[in-house]
N, C-alpha and C positions, 0 to 999 in steps of 0.2 A: 526408416524415418531419418531425415536430416534436419529436422526443425530444432531451433535453439530456444531455451527458456532463460531469461534473464531475471534474477531474483534481487529484490531490494529490501533490506531489513528496515526496521523502525528506528525512531529517534532514541538515542541513548542505548542502542543495541549494537551488536557486531554481526558480521556475516555468519558467525558460529550459530546464531539463533535460527538460521534458515538451513542448516546443514542437512537436518533430517528430511525436510521437504525436498532438498536438492537430490538426496540419495533415492527418495521415492520416485521423483520425476525421471531421474536417470534410469532406473529400473524399468520404466516404461517407454525407453527408447528415445528420450530427449537428450540433447546436449545441454548441459546446464552451466550457466555462468553466475556464480554467487558473488555479487558485488558488495565490497565493503567500502564504506565512505565515512568521513568524520562528521557525523550527523549533528553534533552539538557545537561545532565550531564555526559554521557558516550558515548564511541564509539558504533557502531552498534554490533560489536563482543561481547563487554561487556554487552549490553542490551540483547543479546540472552541468556546469562548465567543468567540474572536477571529474565527473563520471563519464562525460561524453567520449574521451578517447576509447575507453573500454567498450562502449556501446558501438561506436563506429568500427572498431576492429572486429567485434562480433558479428556485425552486419555483414562485413566483407567475408569473413570466414564461413558464414552460413551458406554461401554460394546460392543455389536456387532454392534453399530451404527457407522457411519463414522464421521470423524473430518475434517470439512472444515475450510478454512482460508480466511478472507477478510481484506485487508490492504489498507488504504488510504495514499497516498503520501509516506513518508518514512516508514510507516507501511508495505508497500509491500516489501521494501528492507530487513526489519527486518524478514519477513516471508521467503524470499529467503535465508537469512543467517541461519535462524533456520533449515530449511529443508535440508540444505547442510549436516548437521551432525546428526541431531536429528529427522529424519523423522519418525513420528508415524506409526505403522503397519496398522492402520485403517485410513490412510490419504484419504480424499475425494477430493474435488475440490478447487482450489485456485482463488480468484478474487483480482486483483490489480486495484486501482482507482487512476488515476493521479500520478502514481509512476514514479519517474525519474530514469528509469532503465539505461539510459545512461548519468545521471547526468543533472544538470540545469545550464544554462548560468547565471542565477541570482547568483547562488552559486559561479561561476567563478568570477563574477564581484565584489562580496561582501567578498569573503573569507579572504582578508587581512584587512578588516575594523575592528578596535578594538571592535566596538559595535556588529557587526555580530559574531565575535569570542566569545565574552562574552555571547551573548544571545543564540546563537545556539550550542555552545560547541563542543566537539570533533566529534560528528555525522554530524554537519553542514559542517565540512571540508571534509566529505566523500561524499558530494552531487555534487561535481564538475564533469565536463564532462570527465575529464581524470580518467577513471575507472580502470586503469591498476593494481593499488595497490589492487583493490577489487576482482580480479578474483578468487583468492583462497577462499575468504570469501563466495562468492555466489554460485560457481559451475554452473552446468548446470541444465536446466529445463527438468525433466523426470516425470512430473506429469501434471494432467489436469489444465491448466491455461487459464483464461480469463482475458483480459485487457480492462479496460474502460479509455478512454481519454477524456478530455474536449477541446473545441475549441473556448471558449468565453473569451475574455480578457476585463478587466475594468480598467486596470492600464496602462496608456500610457508610463510611464517610463520603466516598466518591459517589455512591448511589444517592445520598442525601443531596450532594451538590447538583448531580444531574437532574434529580427529581425521583422520588420513590416509586412513583406510578409510570415513570418513562422507561420503556424497554431499552436496555443498554448492555454493553459488555463489561461495565464498571469503569470504562474510560471514555467511551465514545457511544452516543446514543444510536439506536438503529436508524432513526430518521436522518441523522447527520451523515450516515454512510451513503445515502441515496445521492444519485447524480443524474441530471437530465442527459438523455442520450444513451444511457446504459441499456444494453440488450437484455440483461437479466439481473435479478436481485434475489438473494436468498438469506434466510436467517437460520443460524444453527445454534444449538445449546452449547455455548462456549464463552469463556472469559477472555478478555482482551490479552492479558499477559501470556496466556497459554495458547492462543490461536495458532502461532507457528508450528506447534507440535501436536495440534489436533488432527486426528486421522480422518474425521469427517471432512474437515477443511481440505486435507489433501485429496480425498476422493472427489469432492466437488470441483476443486481447482483442475484436476486431471480431466474431468468430464468436460468442463467448459473449453479447456485448451484443445481437446480432441473434436468436440462436436458443436461448440458454440452454445451450449445450453447446460443447466445444472440438472442433477439427478432428482427425480421426484421423491 
């Protein structure tokens, strides 16, 4: 196999958070590029410009192999924004993990808090549930997309903000992960914070990259 998988971590994380997934996918024959980016310093649109050189280089190095994308949390939004205008000709499949495609109620609640604004930066303000301003940034899904959502919460405060009866991973509701045009959507028993190291997520991601579907 000469396919490449590009990984994007979430906001306020580093590429170290995706290292175990990178090792797992490498062990199954993929060439893996684990992208690091300053997630809290720029808007999603500006981040696209920052990561583009790495993606363009990876697309060329892939040769006749396909270029797959896997994004955790905001990393999935970065993928959507990138593919809107810079879709590589050898694009393969895309997997989003715990991505707030319709925003997060947590961001709604915290967006005006000074500490939140300082810590999460411009991109943090783009994670709200009112996604009207983001329509042009993301465009529509016209590629093979699989979405993995978690439904295990360990934070009672976050659960209260989202809604006690609303299935969520503690940060993002299951419903918010959904996106029109996706080929598949699955819910696993996982918490948002620990999704990157969840072995069920790894197996489901691998399944979608290989076959375009999730395991039953």
